[in-house]
Every structure is written in C-alpha cells, then in structure tokens.
Legacy VTK file of the C-alpha trace (Angstrom):
# vtk DataFile Version 3.0
C-alpha trace
ASCII
DATASET POLYDATA
POINTS 273 float
-4.112 -44.772 -57.835
-3.898 -41.116 -57.142
-2.190 -39.709 -54.091
-4.722 -37.808 -51.911
-3.501 -34.316 -51.050
-4.811 -31.122 -49.440
-3.929 -27.488 -49.675
-1.312 -25.982 -47.289
-3.363 -22.787 -46.865
-6.230 -24.697 -45.208
-4.139 -25.601 -42.144
-3.184 -22.782 -39.743
-0.924 -21.032 -39.695
-1.633 -20.918 -43.379
1.719 -19.654 -44.430
3.712 -22.264 -42.478
4.461 -25.170 -44.810
5.972 -27.222 -41.924
2.655 -27.040 -39.997
0.765 -28.354 -42.950
3.166 -31.216 -43.608
3.270 -32.087 -39.920
-0.485 -32.234 -39.823
-0.556 -34.395 -42.957
1.823 -36.842 -41.380
-0.072 -36.952 -38.036
-3.379 -37.555 -39.972
-2.241 -40.172 -42.532
-2.129 -37.990 -45.630
0.621 -38.465 -48.222
0.257 -35.276 -50.241
0.347 -31.547 -49.583
-0.136 -28.688 -52.194
2.284 -25.914 -51.404
0.777 -22.445 -51.425
1.984 -19.908 -53.935
2.762 -17.607 -51.044
5.487 -20.016 -50.059
7.130 -19.448 -53.484
6.571 -15.618 -53.778
6.886 -13.290 -51.939
7.941 -15.668 -49.096
10.383 -18.061 -50.879
10.989 -21.288 -49.064
14.413 -21.291 -47.368
17.090 -23.864 -48.066
16.392 -25.218 -44.574
12.688 -25.526 -45.396
13.457 -27.419 -48.635
15.856 -29.759 -46.878
13.141 -30.396 -44.273
10.476 -31.072 -46.887
12.744 -33.551 -48.576
13.406 -35.333 -45.306
9.677 -35.694 -44.590
9.005 -36.910 -48.069
11.697 -39.502 -47.757
10.605 -40.743 -44.282
6.864 -40.553 -44.613
6.158 -40.863 -48.309
4.884 -37.347 -48.891
4.341 -35.988 -52.427
4.208 -32.289 -52.955
2.462 -30.196 -55.624
2.837 -26.434 -55.919
0.039 -23.928 -56.653
1.618 -20.999 -58.498
0.851 -17.580 -56.975
-2.656 -16.535 -57.896
-1.937 -12.813 -58.133
0.120 -13.319 -61.351
-0.862 -12.666 -65.026
1.144 -14.900 -67.333
-0.720 -13.424 -70.273
0.083 -9.812 -69.377
0.837 -7.141 -71.977
2.976 -5.413 -69.253
6.407 -6.785 -70.168
7.899 -5.984 -66.760
5.118 -7.886 -64.979
5.310 -10.789 -67.560
9.005 -11.158 -67.044
8.665 -10.952 -63.228
6.006 -13.638 -63.292
8.208 -15.810 -65.587
11.094 -15.437 -63.101
8.803 -16.566 -60.291
7.872 -19.587 -62.415
11.581 -20.464 -63.004
12.070 -20.211 -59.272
9.029 -22.440 -58.591
10.382 -24.984 -61.092
13.799 -24.952 -59.390
12.087 -25.729 -56.067
9.896 -28.354 -57.659
12.905 -30.156 -59.012
14.553 -30.252 -55.584
11.481 -31.642 -53.899
10.445 -34.007 -56.655
7.162 -32.157 -57.228
5.264 -33.589 -60.171
2.778 -30.706 -60.649
2.678 -26.888 -60.584
-0.855 -25.594 -60.927
-1.133 -22.374 -62.958
-4.189 -20.125 -63.306
-4.334 -18.638 -66.840
-5.107 -15.328 -65.220
-6.806 -12.097 -66.198
-6.328 -9.916 -69.270
-3.749 -7.418 -68.075
-3.106 -4.416 -70.232
-2.031 -1.150 -68.474
-4.818 1.502 -68.747
-7.520 -0.993 -69.840
-9.851 -2.698 -67.338
-10.113 -6.423 -67.950
-13.889 -6.211 -68.255
-13.464 -3.606 -71.006
-10.965 -5.474 -73.015
-11.734 -6.320 -76.647
-11.713 -9.821 -78.125
-8.612 -8.778 -80.036
-6.857 -7.884 -76.898
-7.917 -11.195 -75.320
-6.418 -13.096 -78.271
-3.189 -11.190 -77.806
-3.244 -12.169 -74.103
-3.606 -15.859 -75.089
-0.495 -15.462 -77.317
1.400 -13.821 -74.433
0.364 -16.800 -72.224
1.494 -19.232 -74.934
4.914 -17.483 -75.041
5.067 -17.738 -71.211
4.507 -21.462 -71.349
6.955 -22.023 -74.152
9.640 -20.151 -72.138
8.860 -22.143 -69.002
8.383 -25.612 -70.622
12.116 -26.570 -70.950
12.651 -25.654 -67.306
9.642 -27.832 -66.374
11.177 -30.697 -68.348
14.546 -30.229 -66.568
12.687 -30.288 -63.160
10.604 -33.334 -64.072
7.473 -31.311 -63.384
4.354 -30.606 -65.383
2.930 -27.060 -65.505
-0.854 -27.699 -65.291
-3.236 -25.029 -66.357
-6.399 -25.016 -64.240
-9.792 -24.639 -65.729
-11.324 -21.547 -64.270
-14.661 -19.703 -64.426
-14.755 -18.436 -68.039
-15.734 -14.946 -66.938
-15.534 -11.692 -68.897
-12.006 -10.349 -68.265
-10.395 -13.711 -68.129
-7.800 -14.781 -70.733
-9.366 -18.266 -71.092
-13.087 -18.221 -71.613
-13.934 -21.746 -72.755
-12.762 -25.330 -72.634
-11.813 -25.003 -76.206
-9.533 -22.046 -75.475
-7.689 -24.139 -72.893
-7.372 -27.133 -75.223
-6.136 -25.058 -78.080
-3.533 -23.412 -75.813
-2.150 -26.684 -74.447
-2.173 -28.258 -77.986
-0.415 -25.373 -79.708
2.299 -25.199 -77.016
2.697 -28.855 -77.765
5.064 -29.801 -74.945
4.802 -32.962 -72.770
5.316 -30.901 -69.592
2.367 -28.567 -70.259
-0.959 -30.201 -69.119
-4.249 -29.501 -67.402
-5.500 -29.502 -63.751
-9.173 -30.315 -63.743
-11.053 -28.435 -60.993
-14.235 -30.416 -60.601
-16.100 -27.609 -58.780
-15.227 -24.935 -61.359
-16.398 -27.232 -64.180
-19.558 -28.285 -62.355
-20.887 -24.809 -61.731
-19.871 -23.325 -65.095
-19.677 -25.285 -68.422
-20.194 -28.790 -67.119
-18.015 -31.499 -65.524
-18.733 -34.417 -67.906
-18.119 -31.982 -70.740
-14.749 -30.917 -69.228
-13.575 -34.464 -68.735
-14.618 -35.473 -72.233
-13.033 -32.345 -73.808
-9.759 -32.403 -71.911
-9.181 -36.098 -72.197
-5.601 -37.277 -71.523
-4.379 -33.707 -71.172
-5.547 -33.942 -67.539
-2.592 -34.701 -65.295
-3.907 -33.488 -61.899
-7.254 -32.959 -60.263
-8.665 -30.532 -57.701
-11.527 -32.031 -55.715
-14.246 -30.051 -54.016
-17.992 -29.756 -53.760
-20.417 -27.094 -54.930
-23.871 -25.828 -54.151
-25.998 -23.004 -55.516
-23.079 -21.700 -57.622
-20.589 -21.760 -54.760
-17.624 -24.123 -55.078
-14.713 -25.262 -52.773
-17.125 -26.752 -50.233
-16.115 -29.795 -48.318
-16.743 -32.955 -50.261
-20.172 -34.354 -49.564
-21.611 -31.000 -48.395
-22.858 -29.928 -51.838
-24.651 -31.291 -54.772
-21.848 -32.571 -56.919
-22.237 -36.260 -57.628
-18.853 -37.983 -56.966
-19.722 -40.484 -59.685
-19.203 -37.738 -62.256
-15.441 -37.882 -61.637
-15.082 -41.514 -60.536
-13.195 -42.556 -63.683
-10.562 -39.772 -63.157
-9.595 -41.388 -59.842
-8.845 -44.830 -61.304
-5.198 -45.942 -61.483
-3.215 -44.416 -64.301
-5.575 -41.412 -64.758
-4.173 -38.674 -62.555
-1.081 -38.638 -60.407
-2.373 -36.598 -57.510
-5.938 -35.646 -56.405
-5.830 -32.512 -54.333
-8.718 -31.563 -52.125
-9.309 -27.839 -52.440
-12.029 -27.472 -49.771
-13.044 -25.320 -46.873
-10.494 -23.987 -44.431
-9.530 -25.929 -41.337
-8.583 -29.545 -40.359
-12.279 -30.580 -40.118
-13.048 -29.866 -43.734
-10.126 -32.031 -44.834
-11.043 -34.931 -42.670
-14.781 -34.746 -43.619
-13.806 -34.618 -47.241
-11.545 -37.595 -47.041
-14.217 -39.631 -45.320
-16.740 -38.717 -48.062
-14.184 -39.949 -50.663
-13.516 -43.125 -48.721
-17.205 -43.801 -48.412
-17.530 -43.759 -52.264
-14.056 -44.852 -53.311
-12.752 -46.874 -50.339
-10.741 -49.192 -52.580
-8.716 -46.093 -53.736
-8.466 -43.914 -50.636
-7.520 -46.346 -47.888
LINES 1 274
273 0 1 2 3 4 5 6 7 8 9 10 11 12 13 14 15 16 17 18 19 20 21 22 23 24 25 26 27 28 29 30 31 32 33 34 35 36 37 38 39 40 41 42 43 44 45 46 47 48 49 50 51 52 53 54 55 56 57 58 59 60 61 62 63 64 65 66 67 68 69 70 71 72 73 74 75 76 77 78 79 80 81 82 83 84 85 86 87 88 89 90 91 92 93 94 95 96 97 98 99 100 101 102 103 104 105 106 107 108 109 110 111 112 113 114 115 116 117 118 119 120 121 122 123 124 125 126 127 128 129 130 131 132 133 134 135 136 137 138 139 140 141 142 143 144 145 146 147 148 149 150 151 152 153 154 155 156 157 158 159 160 161 162 163 164 165 166 167 168 169 170 171 172 173 174 175 176 177 178 179 180 181 182 183 184 185 186 187 188 189 190 191 192 193 194 195 196 197 198 199 200 201 202 203 204 205 206 207 208 209 210 211 212 213 214 215 216 217 218 219 220 221 222 223 224 225 226 227 228 229 230 231 232 233 234 235 236 237 238 239 240 241 242 243 244 245 246 247 248 249 250 251 252 253 254 255 256 257 258 259 260 261 262 263 264 265 266 267 268 269 270 271 272
C-alpha cells in the first residue's frame, strides 16, 4: 500500500523541514515531501540530514523531494541548464543519504534568452524537449546510484510549457528509456485539463508516485473532499503495488492535511489506517 505523505511547505514555518517532520510524527503521518527550497538555495545541512535519518529510523518516515520549481531543465541557456543539473545532482546526493525513493520534477517552461515562452515556435519547443531529454540522461545514472526515481510531473499543458500533452510526456520517458526515470501523476492537474482516467490509462506503469488533491471550477490543490474530483477515479492507483508514495498536495496549514486524510480514510480506510 502507498505511504501517505504531505508537503513540507504546508506546515509553518514552511522553510523548516524539522517542523514539518515533527508535525508528521505527532499526527501519525509516515511521509513528508521535502520542499525544493530546502535543496536550493537553502541546502539542508549535514546536521539536518543526520536528524532526518534519525527520525526516519525511529518513526518510520519516508521522504520524497520536490525539485525546485523555478528551474528550467529544458533551457537553451547553457549556464542555467548546467546550474539546474548541478542542483539535481545535489538533490540526488541528499536523496541517497535519506533513502528517498522519489524526486518530483516539473518539465518546466520553454526558456530561450530573448524569446518569451508564449512566443516560442513549435520548433523551439521541440528543441526544448531535446534539452530536457539530455538533462534526464545526464541525471539518470546519479539517480540509479542514489536508488531514487526522477519522476516527471504532468502539468497544465499550457502555451509556453515544454510538455503540452500526455503523449509528449510518454515519449520523453520512453525515449530516455531508463528505469529511474518515471512519472508523478498529479490527479488535480489531470482532472482539470486533459482528463484523469485518460492520464492513468496513457501513463500506465510509468507512474511511480502520485500527488493527491481536489479541484473545483478549474482550481486544483484544494483539500481532498472539498471539490468535485471523484476519489473513485484514482482508487486503483492506491492499491498495493501501484505507487510507492501518495503525497497530498493540498491547501496550506495543518487543518487541510488532516481533513484530506480523513476524506481518504472515509473512502479507502483499508489502505489509510
């Protein structure tokens, strides 16, 4: 069965990983998704890493990492591309130390100096996909060494994004063709854009990790049970052997995490006990 997790940034102070893990322990959670801001620019200290390992050992905590969201792994700017790759290598080093099974990566925007993402041509977007593919191929051996999967998250398929369809994401993962490159399914993103059942069917066993939230009137990341997303749509993904961690990516504050867990328990009590 999946480990139920929540996002560090939803517990104040949002930049303090120890506060989030302590709250998790006090409230019976066994997973925390570490914010990208704890990787860059505010890298976890060795003391923090030792503390995280100790909590994981004593309380059975599993960590995932969300790669910083202000990055562009498909960038045409070589300096930025290399900088982001260095951050990924750092994240993978940390992941190996804390036995983190997942790093979530946004495919990011089209980034070419002097050209606005919304004005980028299809040819430029295809070049960006190739840059992203090179990024993943460079990072994949480090992910293998760390025992971690880099999981590309399905996003909103908006103009200016590198990835603009489920098929784009599938083709990217398949052409990189590495066992440590997989997909994070964000159920809210899928629900309000190109369809959640369609995403599950298309991605298949490429899905390694799942972000859970609710959605209403085109707005996602609501507490679970507070929107219109039918939990039955992703019920199969929560069965044993499907995904290793299910991370709630819901509204800020402790209340949203607890309400969301109760909604999950009401529907999937045999899983989220």
